[in-house]
N, C-alpha and C positions, 0 to 999 in steps of 0.2 A: 336281671341277669347275671350281674357283675357278684350280686352275694349266692346266689342262686349257685355259680360256676366254683365258688371257692367252697361251698359249703360240703360240696357233690365231690371236687378234686380230693379234698383234707378226707373224708370218707372212707372214700375207693382206694387211697395208699394204707389206711388202716385195714382197712377189709383185706388187701393182699398180704398184707403182713401178718394179719390173723390164720387169714385161710393157712398161707402158709404153714405156721406154726401148729394149727390144729389137725393141718391133714384135709379141712373139709375141702370136695371142689363143690358144693353147695355156695361157698362164702368166696370161693377166687371165680368161680363162674359169675358170681354175680358183681364183683369187683371188677372183672373188665367188662359188664357190665355200664358198670358205673366210670372209669375210666372213657368211656365211649359215650356217655352222659356229658363226662366232663369236654372233651371233642366238640361233641355237640354242641351243647352252648357256649361255647368260645367259637367257635363258628358263624353261632347262627347271632353273636353279639358281632362280630365282626365286618356279619352280612348285614347286620339293620345298622348299623354305623354307615357303613358301604350305598344301602339304599338311601341316606337321608342324605346325599349329598345332593345337590341341585346341578339341574339338566348343561348340558355341552353341546359345545360346536360340535362335543364325536361322542357321544351318548346325547343325542336327545330327547332320549324318555330319561333322561337319569338314568342310576343305578340298580332302579328298583328291584330288578331280578337277581341280585346278587341273592338277595333269602330265598330264593325259587331256589339255584344255582346248591345255595348250601344246603337246604332239605337234599337231594338228589342227590350228594357227597356222603349227607352226614345216614342216609337209609341204604345205602350201598356200602357206608364201611360197618352199619352196623350188620349185616348180614355175611364178611367177611368174621366179625364176633361171635355169630352164629354155630361156622363152620367148626370153629373152635370149641368152644362148650361143647361140642356135639361130641367130637373125636374124643375130647380128654370125656365126658362122661362114657364112649362104649368101653374106653382103656380101663373105668375104674369100675365097669362091672364083670369085665373079664378080671381081671386082679384087683381083689378088694385092695383101700389100705385103711389104717386105725385112724379114727378120726376123734376129735376131742368135743363130745358131744355141748358141753359145758359150755367153751369158749364160742361157738357157734352160736349161741343161743343169749348168751349177750351180747355179740358182738352185731347178731341181727336185730336186737332189740332195740340198741341206738341206732343201727340203719333204721328202721324200723319209723321211727320218732325223725330223723332226717329228713327221711325222703319222705314226709307227709309235710314236713315244711318245706322242701323245695318246689312243692309239688303245689300247696298254697300260695306259694309267689309268685310263679309261673302262673298257676291261673288267677290272677289277679291285675296281669300284664296284659299287653294288647294282643289282638287274635289275628296275630297274623298266622301263616304257614309254617314257620320259624320255630313259633311257640307254642303253636300246634303240635308239631314231633319232637321238640324240646319236650313237652309235656308230656304227650305218647309213651316218650323214653320215661322217664322219671315215674311215670305212673307201673311204668311195667317195673321200674327199680323196688317200687313198696311192695308188688304183692312177690317179690324175689325174696326181700327180707322178709316175706312173714313164709316163703315154702324156707327160708333157710332158717327160721323159727321153728319150724315143724319139724323139720331135718334132726335138730339140734337134741329137740328135746325124744324123737323117737328113737334115736339114739343113747340119747342119756341111761331111758328107761329102758329098753328092751335090748339094746346091741344092736340092732339092725342096721347095718350103713347102705345096704345097696341105698337106702332111703337116698339120700347124698344125691346119688348120681341119675334116680329117678327124678325127683325132682328138679336138677340139672335139664334134663330136658324136657321138663313145664315150662322153668326159665325162656329155650329155647322158641316152644311154640309159643311165649309172647312175645318176645323180640320180631319171631320172625311175622305175626299179624304186625304188628306199629311199625316195621319198616317196607313190609309189602305195601302197606297202604301210603303209608308217606311216596314210597316211590313210584307208587302209581301218580300219585293229586300232583305232583312235580314236576314228573314228563309229562303227564296231560299237560299242563301250562307251560315248560318249554317248551311243546309241540302243539302250540298254540290254537289249541282246542277250547270249543266253550267251557266256559265252566261248571261244573260238574251241577252246579246247586241250580243252573240256568236251562231253560229252553228255548232256542233261539226259535222254533216254531210258534211260540207260549210272544217273547217280545215282537214279533213281524208280526200278527195277528193283532198286537197292542197299538203298533205304531200305525199300521193302516186304519186303525181305528179312531185318531184322531181326524177330526173335520178338516175337512182340507185334503186329501193324502186319497190319492186313488188306488196305488199299492207300494210294494215293498219290494225289490230287487237286491241281491248283489248285499246277502246281509250277514256280516261277520262281528263276533263277537268273541274275543281272547281279554288273555291275562295277563297285565301291566305288567303286577308284581302280587306281593301276594294281600291287599289291600285295594286293588287297584285296578277294573274294569274297565276294556274299550273294546266303543260298538261302533262299525261305520257302515252306512248303506246308500243306498242310490233311492230317493222318495217321487215317485211320479207323483204332482198337484196338479188338483184342476187348474185356478187361479195363478201366478208365482207373487202378483202383487199381494197374495194373504202369507207370502213365505217366510217373512219374519215375525209374524203368529204362529204360524203352524211351527218354525220351528224353536219357538219360543215352550210350545207347547209340547214339542214330544222331547226335549231339555227334560223339563222336568218331571214327566211321566218318570220317564227311564231312572233318570234319579231317587225319585221316591221311590217308585216300585220297585228296580232289582237292584238299583246301589251301583247303577253305571253313569260315572259323570265325566267319564274324559270319552267328548260324543262327536264324532265327524260325519255330517250330511251333504250329499249333493239333492240340491233340486233339479227334476229335468220339467218343463212341460207336457200334461196329458195331451192336451189338444194338436202337439206337432209331432210324441210319440205314436197316437193314432194315427195320424196324417200317412203314418210311413207306413201302417198296415197292412196289407195290399187287400184290397174289396173283394168282392165277388164278382167271378167273369160267367 
């Protein structure tokens, strides 16, 4: 993560200077994207450090959600960058400026290689929401470098400077897609929604299929952190003397099948519940 951050931030500075010198909005917009990615990587690294801290009396679950909060902040910041790029591109279409195509090609080619290296570093890391969001942004940078490369080549050959802001709109589309997706996932987790890859109904049926379980109610599944899922439920049990075996079977099934390791279950005797049910009159 630290290496990826250093590479991204260093190249963003070079790209911003090259964009200012050459007059390329594609390079300037991609530099802005790279700066936001540097902030994203820095915040993700800080959040990952906080998430590894042990639980305390004040934070009994630990600080695992720091990664989710960081992902939400990163996505919101990316939307601000999107507005800036769009406004700048519109202004450049209205008032075209001279662009040094050769400089754009040279800088974009270096950016293409660097972004590919950063993407490879992140892809080999942990598969958390933080890393996934950062990787999406870096892939956007990778495609943005390709767009800048095309822009510089077209301007050098044809002199058509409008390609520069038009490709900036393309970069905006990449940023918008990744930002909205990350924003949706982070907000869903912060609102304690059921993880998007899981089905509450399916999990309930899987628990009810365990021998000794009559039914399941008050079932809740939510995200504790990027890689930790929690579950709580009330189980109606045929025979409470079998509870230890039932508990072991349910916990093992949830961990193996759904990756849910933080489980809290409350047993309830089926006979007592049936006695409470009103009979026919």
